[in-house]
C-alpha positions in Angstrom: 30.8 2.9 -0.5 28.4 5.0 1.6 28.7 8.8 2.0 27.7 10.5 5.3 26.3 14.0 5.6 27.0 15.4 9.0 23.9 17.1 10.3 23.9 17.2 14.1 20.4 16.9 15.6 20.9 16.6 19.3 23.1 14.2 21.3 23.4 11.6 18.5 21.4 8.9 20.1 21.7 5.3 18.8 19.3 4.4 16.1 16.4 2.2 17.1 13.8 0.6 14.8 13.6 0.2 11.1 13.8 2.8 8.4 11.7 0.6 6.1 8.6 2.0 4.4 6.4 -0.1 6.7 7.3 2.1 9.6 5.4 4.9 8.1 2.2 3.4 6.7 0.3 3.8 10.0 -3.1 5.6 10.3 -3.4 8.7 12.5 -4.0 7.6 16.1 -1.9 4.4 15.8 1.2 4.0 18.0 4.3 3.7 15.9 6.2 2.1 18.7 3.5 -0.5 19.2 4.1 -1.5 15.6 7.8 -2.1 16.1 9.3 -5.0 14.1 10.2 -7.1 17.2 6.6 -7.4 18.2 5.4 -11.0 18.1 2.4 -12.1 16.0 0.3 -12.6 19.2 0.9 -8.9 20.0 -0.5 -7.6 16.7 -3.8 -5.6 16.9 -7.0 -7.5 16.4 -10.6 -6.7 16.1 -13.1 -7.4 18.9 -13.7 -10.8 17.3 -10.0 -11.7 17.5 -9.4 -11.6 13.7 -6.5 -9.7 12.2 -7.4 -6.0 12.0 -5.7 -5.6 8.6 -7.9 -8.1 6.9 -7.1 -11.0 4.5 -4.2 -9.3 2.8 -2.5 -12.5 1.6 -5.8 -13.8 0.1 -6.4 -10.5 -1.7 -2.8 -10.4 -3.1 -3.2 -14.1 -4.2 -6.5 -13.3 -6.0 -4.8 -10.3 -7.6 -2.0 -12.5 -9.0 -4.6 -15.1 -10.1 -6.0 -12.4 -12.3 -2.8 -12.5 -14.4 -3.2 -16.3 -14.9 -6.8 -15.8 -16.0 -6.3 -12.7 -18.1 -3.2 -13.6 -20.0 -4.7 -16.6 -22.0 -7.7 -14.5 -22.9 -5.4 -11.8 -24.5 -2.9 -14.2 -26.1 -5.4 -16.5 -27.8 -9.1 -15.7 -27.1 -10.2 -18.3 -29.6 -8.4 -21.2 -27.9 -9.6 -19.9 -24.5 -13.2 -20.0 -25.6 -12.8 -23.4 -27.2 -11.3 -24.7 -23.9 -14.3 -23.7 -21.9 -16.9 -25.0 -24.4 -17.9 -21.8 -26.2 -17.9 -21.3 -30.0 -15.2 -18.7 -30.7 -15.4 -15.9 -33.2 -16.8 -12.4 -33.7 -18.3 -10.7 -30.7 -17.3 -13.5 -28.4 -13.6 -12.9 -29.1 -13.9 -9.2 -28.5 -15.7 -9.8 -25.1 -13.0 -12.3 -24.1 -10.3 -9.8 -24.8 -12.2 -7.2 -22.8 -12.5 -9.5 -19.8 -8.7 -10.2 -20.1 -7.9 -6.6 -19.9 -10.2 -6.2 -16.9 -8.4 -9.1 -15.1 -5.0 -7.4 -15.6 -6.4 -4.1 -14.4 -7.5 -6.0 -11.2 -3.9 -7.1 -10.7 -2.7 -3.6 -11.1 -5.2 -2.3 -8.5 -4.5 -4.9 -5.9 -0.9 -5.8 -6.3 0.7 -2.7 -7.8 -1.4 0.2 -6.3 -2.2 -1.8 -3.1 -5.9 -0.7 -3.2 -6.9 -4.2 -2.1 -10.5 -3.4 -0.9 -11.3 -1.6 -4.2 -9.7 -4.3 -6.2 -11.6 -7.0 -4.4 -15.0 -5.4 -4.9 -14.1 -4.8 -8.6 -13.4 -8.5 -8.9 -16.8 -9.3 -7.3 -18.5 -7.2 -10.0 -16.4 -8.8 -12.7 -17.3 -12.3 -11.5 -21.0 -11.5 -11.6 -20.6 -10.2 -15.1 -18.7 -13.4 -16.1 -21.5 -15.6 -14.8 -24.0 -13.6 -16.8 -21.9 -13.9 -20.0 -21.5 -17.6 -19.5 -25.3 -17.9 -19.1 -25.8 -16.2 -22.4 -23.1 -18.3 -24.0 -24.9 -21.5 -22.8 -28.0 -20.4 -24.7 -26.4 -19.3 -27.9 -22.8 -20.5 -28.4 -22.2 -23.6 -26.3 -20.2 -26.4 -27.9 -19.5 -28.6 -24.8 -21.9 -28.5 -21.9 -19.6 -30.2 -19.5 -16.7 -27.8 -20.0 -19.0 -24.8 -19.9 -20.5 -26.0 -16.7 -17.1 -26.6 -15.2 -16.0 -23.0 -16.1 -19.2 -21.6 -14.5 -18.5 -23.6 -11.3 -14.9 -22.3 -11.3 -16.2 -18.7 -11.6 -18.7 -19.2 -8.8 -15.9 -20.5 -6.5 -13.8 -17.5 -7.4 -16.8 -15.2 -6.7 -17.1 -16.7 -3.2 -13.4 -16.1 -2.4 -13.6 -12.5 -3.9 -16.7 -11.7 -1.9 -15.2 -13.0 1.3 -12.0 -10.9 0.8 -14.0 -7.8 -0.1 -16.3 -8.0 2.9 -13.4 -8.8 5.3 -11.3 -5.9 4.0 -14.2 -3.5 4.2 -14.8 -4.5 7.9 -11.1 -4.3 8.7 -10.8 -0.8 7.2 -13.7 0.4 9.3 -12.4 -1.0 12.6 -10.6 1.3 15.0 -7.5 -0.3 16.4 -6.8 0.4 20.1 -3.1 0.9 20.3 -2.7 1.2 24.1 -3.8 3.7 26.7 -0.2 4.9 27.1 0.0 6.2 23.6 -0.8 9.8 22.7 -2.8 8.5 19.8 -5.1 6.1 21.7 -8.8 6.6 21.2 -8.4 8.9 18.3 -10.9 8.0 15.6 -9.5 9.0 12.2 -11.5 9.8 9.1 -10.9 8.5 5.6 -11.5 11.7 3.6 -9.1 13.7 1.5 -7.4 13.1 -1.8 -5.5 9.9 -2.7 -2.3 11.8 -1.9 -3.3 12.3 1.7 -0.6 11.3 4.2 -1.7 9.7 7.5 1.4 8.4 9.1 3.5 8.2 12.3 7.1 7.6 13.2 8.8 7.0 16.5 12.1 8.9 17.1 14.4 7.9 19.9 14.8 11.4 21.3 13.1 13.8 23.8 10.1 15.6 22.6 11.6 19.1 22.8 14.6 17.9 20.8 12.4 16.3 18.1 10.3 19.5 17.9 13.4 21.7 17.3 14.8 19.3 14.7 11.5 19.1 12.9 11.3 22.9 12.6 14.9 23.1 11.4 14.7 20.2 8.9 14.7 21.2 5.2 11.2 19.9 4.3 10.3 20.3 0.6 6.7 18.9 0.6 5.2 21.1 3.3 5.9 23.9 5.8 6.1 22.4 9.4 4.8 25.6 11.1 1.8 25.6 8.8 0.8 22.0 9.3 1.3 22.2 13.1 -0.9 25.4 13.2 -3.5 23.5 11.2 -3.6 20.7 13.7 -2.2 18.2 11.1 1.0 17.6 13.1 1.2 16.2 16.7 4.1 15.2 19.0 3.7 13.0 22.0 5.6 10.5 24.2 6.0 7.0 22.9 4.8 4.1 25.1 7.5 2.6 27.3 9.7 5.7 27.4 10.9 4.8 23.8 11.2 8.4 22.5 8.7 10.6 20.8 5.9 9.9 18.4 5.4 12.2 15.4 1.9 11.9 13.9 1.2 13.6 10.6 -2.2 13.9 8.9 -1.6 16.1 5.9 -3.3 16.4 2.5 -0.9 18.1 0.1 -3.3 17.7 -2.8 -2.4 16.8 -6.4 -3.2 18.3 -9.8 -5.4 16.4 -12.2 -7.7 14.8 -9.6 -7.6 10.9 -9.3 -6.0 10.5 -12.7 -3.2 12.9 -11.9 -2.7 11.2 -8.5 -2.4 7.8 -10.2 0.2 9.1 -12.7 2.2 10.7 -9.9 2.1 7.6 -7.8 3.2 5.3 -10.6 6.1 7.6 -11.5 7.3 7.9 -7.9 6.5 11.7 -7.7 3.4 11.7 -5.6 3.5 14.2 -2.7 2.9 11.5 -0.1 5.9 9.5 -1.4 8.1 12.6 -1.0 6.9 13.1 2.5 7.6 9.5 3.5 11.1 9.8 2.0 11.8 12.9 4.0 10.4 11.3 7.2 12.9 8.5 6.8 15.8 11.0 6.5 14.5 13.0 9.4 14.4 10.0 11.7 17.9 9.0 10.7 19.3 12.4 11.3 17.8 12.9 14.7 18.7 9.4 16.0 22.2 9.2 14.6 23.3 12.7 13.7 24.1 11.6 10.2 22.2 10.6 7.1 23.7 7.5 5.4 23.6 7.7 1.6 24.7 5.1 -1.0 26.5 5.6 -4.3 23.3 4.4 -6.0 21.0 6.9 -4.2 23.2 9.9 -3.2 20.1 11.9 -2.5 19.0 9.5 0.2 15.7 7.4 0.3 13.8 8.0 -2.9 10.5 6.5 -4.1 11.4 7.6 -7.6 14.6 5.7 -7.5 12.8 2.6 -6.2 10.6 2.6 -9.3 13.6 2.2 -11.6 16.2 0.5 -9.5 18.4 -2.2 -11.0 20.3 -5.1 -9.4 23.6 -4.2 -7.8 26.7 -4.6 -9.9 30.3 -5.2 -8.6 32.5 -2.1 -8.8 36.2 -2.5 -9.9 38.0 -5.8 -9.8 39.6 -7.7 -12.6 36.5 -9.2 -14.1 
């Protein structure tokens, strides 16, 4: 059963768009309305060459998952793994194999869990080059089957080619400015990539007039930042959405995080990173302004929560005879 908290924010316009996290992962200067779910694949932004501006995401994710298949056998039984690729197991060779297995699982975490695909792809390229070097040394000192060892080297070379392609394509895509339409208030704005790992560069489209959105934004109970402060610093912008579809809210704010990169990683994995809290509150704000109420479930009575998503469990029936 859902609970509703009555918070009037204007005329209670009908909700439009999606409240999913994907609505908020847009760089500053990108039209949120232009990224609406109903857009066809042909309408998605592309680079000047016509390739997808986001890069080979599926390939990168696939390579990240492949790291599990490569790393798990190395950790479970390094001796059998070495024997399978034609290398004499034992001693230092076993230790190196375990280290490579740990590196492969770390690549999966970087690409598929943390979603740092470009960084993960380049780390895989470096790992592939190291693997080829290790196989070359093993050929000279510990080979037991030349055919199997040569096959393993060929496989690593093929993986290297795929990793290198993904890394280069992702790097090019990240550096490409996407033109989101001349009618958008964010068109032509070149964003930078500085700041900490908790920096929030996002945008939402709210189906309401700009003055109404501004008033509601100032009156909303933000916990992660002060709206007046971020607007005075130029980190918050309002503007009309293309096609008379409401108001775009662009936020480029770096709340910072204690402990540097290590602290940011711990906060991200625990669902307590400042950028996660801001995105949660943006979802609630959009819902309140567009509908006048915030829908909450029994499972998450506090509303959208990145922390709850980290530990959520499958739904269970309530009541009944069995």
